[in-house]
C-alpha positions as CSV (number, residue, x, y, z in Angstrom):
1,M,0.0,0.0,0.0
2,K,1.3,3.4,-0.9
3,D,2.2,5.5,2.1
4,I,-0.6,8.0,3.0
5,V,1.1,9.8,5.8
6,N,0.1,13.1,4.3
7,S,-3.6,12.4,3.9
8,R,-5.7,15.4,4.6
9,V,-8.8,13.2,4.8
10,T,-8.2,10.8,7.7
11,D,-5.7,9.8,10.3
12,E,-6.7,6.1,9.8
13,R,-4.0,4.1,8.2
14,T,-4.7,0.4,8.9
15,L,-8.4,-0.2,8.4
16,C,-10.5,0.2,5.3
17,L,-12.3,3.5,5.4
18,C,-15.3,2.1,3.5
19,C,-16.2,-1.2,5.3
20,G,-14.3,-0.3,8.5
21,W,-13.3,-3.8,9.4
22,R,-10.9,-5.3,6.8
23,F,-7.3,-4.2,6.7
24,A,-6.4,-1.5,4.2
25,Q,-4.3,-2.8,1.3
26,H,-4.8,0.0,-1.2
27,T,-4.6,3.8,-1.3
28,H,-7.6,5.3,-3.0
29,H,-7.0,8.7,-4.6
30,L,-10.3,10.6,-4.3
31,I,-9.5,12.4,-7.5
32,C,-8.5,9.5,-9.7
33,G,-7.2,9.0,-13.2
34,T,-3.7,9.8,-14.4
35,S,-3.5,13.5,-13.6
36,G,-6.0,13.1,-10.8
37,R,-3.6,10.8,-8.9
38,K,-0.9,13.4,-9.1
39,F,-3.3,16.0,-7.8
40,S,-4.5,13.8,-5.0
41,D,-0.9,13.0,-4.0
42,K,0.1,16.6,-4.0
43,Y,-2.8,17.7,-1.8
44,G,-3.3,14.6,0.4
45,L,-6.6,13.5,-1.0
46,M,-6.2,9.8,-0.3
47,I,-8.0,7.2,1.8
48,P,-7.1,3.6,2.8
49,L,-9.3,0.9,1.4
50,C,-9.2,-2.9,1.4
51,A,-8.8,-4.6,-2.0
52,L,-12.5,-5.6,-2.2
53,C,-13.9,-2.1,-1.4
54,H,-11.3,-0.5,-3.7
55,N,-12.2,-2.7,-6.7
56,E,-16.0,-2.3,-6.0
57,L,-15.6,1.5,-5.9
58,H,-13.8,1.7,-9.3
59,E,-16.4,-0.6,-10.9
60,N,-19.2,1.7,-9.8
61,G,-19.4,4.9,-11.8
62,V,-21.5,6.7,-9.3
63,A,-19.0,5.9,-6.5
64,V,-16.2,7.2,-8.6
65,T,-18.1,10.5,-9.2
66,L,-18.9,10.8,-5.5
67,S,-15.2,10.2,-4.7
68,K,-14.2,13.0,-7.0
69,M,-16.9,15.3,-5.5
70,L,-15.7,14.5,-2.0
71,G,-12.1,15.1,-3.0
72,Q,-12.9,18.5,-4.4
73,A,-15.0,19.5,-1.4
74,I,-12.1,18.6,1.0
75,W,-9.6,20.4,-1.2
76,E,-11.8,23.6,-1.3
77,K,-12.2,23.5,2.5
78,N,-8.7,22.7,3.4
79,Y,-6.8,24.7,0.9
80,Y,-8.9,27.7,-0.1
81,K,-12.1,28.4,1.8
82,D,-10.5,28.9,5.2
83,L,-8.0,31.3,3.7
84,Y,-10.5,33.2,1.6
85,Y,-13.1,33.5,4.5
86,Q,-10.4,35.1,6.6
87,M,-9.6,37.5,3.9
88,N,-13.3,38.2,3.1
89,R,-12.9,36.9,-0.4
90,D,-15.6,35.3,-2.5
91,E,-15.9,31.5,-1.8
92,D,-16.5,30.8,-5.5
93,E,-12.8,31.6,-6.0
94,A,-12.0,28.3,-4.4
95,R,-14.0,26.5,-7.1
96,D,-12.4,28.5,-9.8
97,R,-8.9,27.8,-8.5
98,F,-9.7,24.1,-8.3
99,R,-10.8,24.2,-11.9
100,E,-7.6,25.9,-12.9
101,L,-5.4,23.3,-11.1
102,N,-7.4,20.2,-12.1
103,T,-9.0,21.4,-15.4
104,T,-12.5,20.4,-14.3
105,S,-14.9,20.8,-11.4
106,Y,-16.9,18.0,-10.0
107,L,-19.2,20.2,-7.9
C-alpha cells in the first residue's frame, strides 16, 4: 500500500475507510485518473481501502463520481475556503482555483 502519511482526509492508516473492518491494502485517490492521482498525491486527497472495497468502488461509476466530488470539497475547505473566508474573499474563487489546477470541477 502506498504511504498515505500526508492524507488530509483521515488519520486512519490500517483499516478500510469504506467497510471499516478489513485491513487496508490499497490507497484510493479521491481524484482518480492519471492526472488526478498526481493532484491527490500533492494535496493529500487519499484514503485507505481494502482490496474488495477499492475494486468495487472503481467498478461503480456513481461511487467514482462521488469520490471526486468528496475530494474537491475537501480540497476547497482545506486549501482555499478557510484562507478566503479570513480575507473576506468570494468563496467561488476556491472552485475557480480548483478548476484551474485540475482542469475540471466535480461540484
